Structures are given as structure tokens and as C-alpha cells.
DRENFIGU-450664 format. One record per residue (C-alpha): residue in three letters; residue number from 0; x, y, z. Coordinates in Angstrom, 3 decimals. Layout:
# DRENFIGU-450664
rest=ala | nr=NUM | c1=X | c2=Y | c3=Z
...
This chain:
# DRENFIGU-450664
rest=met | nr=0 | c1=48.003 | c2=131.424 | c3=-3.929
rest=ser | nr=1 | c1=47.623 | c2=128.382 | c3=-1.724
rest=arg | nr=2 | c1=46.258 | c2=125.044 | c3=-2.785
rest=gly | nr=3 | c1=42.483 | c2=124.915 | c3=-3.007
rest=gly | nr=4 | c1=42.082 | c2=128.519 | c3=-4.098
rest=gly | nr=5 | c1=42.615 | c2=130.196 | c3=-0.704
rest=ala | nr=6 | c1=44.500 | c2=133.429 | c3=-0.242
rest=ala | nr=7 | c1=48.306 | c2=133.422 | c3=-0.256
rest=his | nr=8 | c1=48.433 | c2=134.333 | c3=3.448
rest=gly | nr=9 | c1=46.622 | c2=131.140 | c3=4.432
rest=ser | nr=10 | c1=43.116 | c2=132.365 | c3=5.178
rest=ser | nr=11 | c1=40.306 | c2=131.405 | c3=2.906
rest=ser | nr=12 | c1=36.572 | c2=131.501 | c3=2.993
rest=asn | nr=13 | c1=34.264 | c2=128.869 | c3=1.618
rest=ser | nr=14 | c1=30.657 | c2=129.696 | c3=1.046
rest=ile | nr=15 | c1=27.930 | c2=127.344 | c3=0.031
rest=val | nr=16 | c1=24.742 | c2=128.626 | c3=-1.496
rest=arg | nr=17 | c1=21.779 | c2=126.339 | c3=-0.987
rest=lys | nr=18 | c1=18.532 | c2=126.637 | c3=-2.878
rest=lys | nr=19 | c1=15.401 | c2=124.557 | c3=-2.854
rest=phe | nr=20 | c1=14.194 | c2=123.659 | c3=-6.314
rest=val | nr=21 | c1=10.611 | c2=122.932 | c3=-7.282
rest=ile | nr=22 | c1=9.434 | c2=120.659 | c3=-10.083
rest=gly | nr=23 | c1=7.136 | c2=122.870 | c3=-12.130
rest=gly | nr=24 | c1=6.612 | c2=120.590 | c3=-15.098
rest=tyr | nr=25 | c1=8.094 | c2=118.038 | c3=-17.453
rest=thr | nr=26 | c1=8.642 | c2=117.534 | c3=-21.148
rest=ala | nr=27 | c1=6.962 | c2=114.608 | c3=-22.882
rest=gly | nr=28 | c1=8.975 | c2=111.446 | c3=-23.371
rest=asn | nr=29 | c1=9.008 | c2=107.868 | c3=-22.142
rest=pro | nr=30 | c1=7.368 | c2=108.596 | c3=-19.704
rest=phe | nr=31 | c1=9.076 | c2=112.030 | c3=-19.590
rest=asp | nr=32 | c1=12.187 | c2=113.468 | c3=-21.208
rest=ala | nr=33 | c1=13.130 | c2=116.104 | c3=-18.631
rest=leu | nr=34 | c1=11.863 | c2=117.691 | c3=-15.446
rest=ile | nr=35 | c1=11.456 | c2=121.467 | c3=-15.588
rest=val | nr=36 | c1=12.636 | c2=122.964 | c3=-12.308
rest=gly | nr=37 | c1=12.670 | c2=126.402 | c3=-10.768
rest=cys | nr=38 | c1=13.105 | c2=128.248 | c3=-7.521
rest=tyr | nr=39 | c1=11.097 | c2=130.925 | c3=-5.791
rest=asp | nr=40 | c1=12.080 | c2=134.559 | c3=-5.950
rest=gly | nr=41 | c1=9.680 | c2=135.999 | c3=-3.419
rest=ala | nr=42 | c1=6.238 | c2=134.828 | c3=-4.530
rest=ser | nr=43 | c1=7.339 | c2=134.169 | c3=-8.141
rest=leu | nr=44 | c1=8.488 | c2=130.758 | c3=-9.347
rest=lys | nr=45 | c1=11.373 | c2=131.299 | c3=-11.779
rest=phe | nr=46 | c1=12.510 | c2=128.718 | c3=-14.335
rest=val | nr=47 | c1=16.069 | c2=127.516 | c3=-13.652
rest=ala | nr=48 | c1=16.772 | c2=124.415 | c3=-15.765
rest=lys | nr=49 | c1=15.649 | c2=121.211 | c3=-17.418
rest=val | nr=50 | c1=16.956 | c2=118.113 | c3=-15.652
rest=arg | nr=51 | c1=17.449 | c2=115.100 | c3=-17.918
rest=ser | nr=52 | c1=20.243 | c2=113.031 | c3=-16.418
rest=gly | nr=53 | c1=20.249 | c2=110.668 | c3=-13.474
rest=phe | nr=54 | c1=16.956 | c2=108.931 | c3=-14.136
rest=val | nr=55 | c1=17.147 | c2=105.193 | c3=-14.655
rest=pro | nr=56 | c1=13.941 | c2=103.708 | c3=-16.152
rest=arg | nr=57 | c1=12.539 | c2=102.593 | c3=-12.765
rest=val | nr=58 | c1=13.046 | c2=106.042 | c3=-11.238
rest=arg | nr=59 | c1=11.495 | c2=107.732 | c3=-14.301
rest=arg | nr=60 | c1=8.363 | c2=105.620 | c3=-13.868
rest=glu | nr=61 | c1=8.184 | c2=106.321 | c3=-10.125
rest=val | nr=62 | c1=8.625 | c2=110.076 | c3=-10.577
rest=phe | nr=63 | c1=6.073 | c2=110.138 | c3=-13.397
rest=gln | nr=64 | c1=3.510 | c2=108.280 | c3=-11.264
rest=arg | nr=65 | c1=3.895 | c2=110.938 | c3=-8.566
rest=leu | nr=66 | c1=3.448 | c2=113.735 | c3=-11.128
rest=glu | nr=67 | c1=0.353 | c2=112.285 | c3=-12.783
rest=gly | nr=68 | c1=-2.777 | c2=114.126 | c3=-11.775
rest=leu | nr=69 | c1=-0.916 | c2=117.298 | c3=-10.776
rest=glu | nr=70 | c1=-1.153 | c2=118.824 | c3=-14.257
rest=thr | nr=71 | c1=-2.476 | c2=122.361 | c3=-14.725
rest=lys | nr=72 | c1=-3.215 | c2=124.449 | c3=-17.801
rest=lys | nr=73 | c1=-1.263 | c2=127.516 | c3=-16.627
rest=cys | nr=74 | c1=2.533 | c2=127.533 | c3=-16.646
rest=pro | nr=75 | c1=3.717 | c2=128.044 | c3=-13.036
rest=phe | nr=76 | c1=6.910 | c2=129.866 | c3=-14.054
rest=thr | nr=77 | c1=6.738 | c2=133.638 | c3=-14.315
rest=asn | nr=78 | c1=9.709 | c2=133.825 | c3=-16.700
rest=leu | nr=79 | c1=8.877 | c2=130.944 | c3=-19.068
rest=arg | nr=80 | c1=6.279 | c2=130.558 | c3=-21.758
rest=arg | nr=81 | c1=4.672 | c2=127.200 | c3=-22.237
rest=thr | nr=82 | c1=6.747 | c2=125.326 | c3=-24.824
rest=gly | nr=83 | c1=5.120 | c2=121.937 | c3=-25.129
rest=gly | nr=84 | c1=5.883 | c2=120.717 | c3=-21.622
rest=arg | nr=85 | c1=3.378 | c2=119.581 | c3=-19.028
rest=asn | nr=86 | c1=2.781 | c2=121.938 | c3=-16.124
rest=gly | nr=87 | c1=2.527 | c2=120.921 | c3=-12.516
rest=arg | nr=88 | c1=0.738 | c2=122.594 | c3=-9.627
């Protein structure tokens, strides 16, 4: 096997999968603990992960200000029950 995981005969194929993620909610915190993100599968928004890292206090406040007022009562994810988080539109 060659360096980098390619085939022994020198040809290799790299593929990159790109997905667009949507913020569908957040969990309560100061001002939030984590963003709840998903991606569309056809017309259905599917939960993918909670994102906690990478938010310095200033960025947390800025993101939270953009999310305020977008709250809905219904969970936007088709594969996730509401578990105490705040739902977005």
C-alpha cells in the first residue's frame, strides 16, 4: 500500500462528501450549551449532532442573538423528540 492510503499500484481515489447542515435548535445554557444541527433527507430534516465546541463567549452571544425570535413549539427534526432544547424555524 502506498503512503496516504492509495492502492499499491499507485492509483488512488479521493472523494469528499459535502453536506449542508441546518441549525434546528439549541440546548439551554449561557446563552446556549449546544446547537442542534441536522441535514435534509428529501423534505425531512434529520437530526445529526449537537455542536458544543468552537464557540468563544462573543460568538455564543452573536449566534444566540440571531436565533432569538426564531423559536417554534414543534421540533423540526423528524427523527428526534423534543428533549428540553429550544426549536428553531
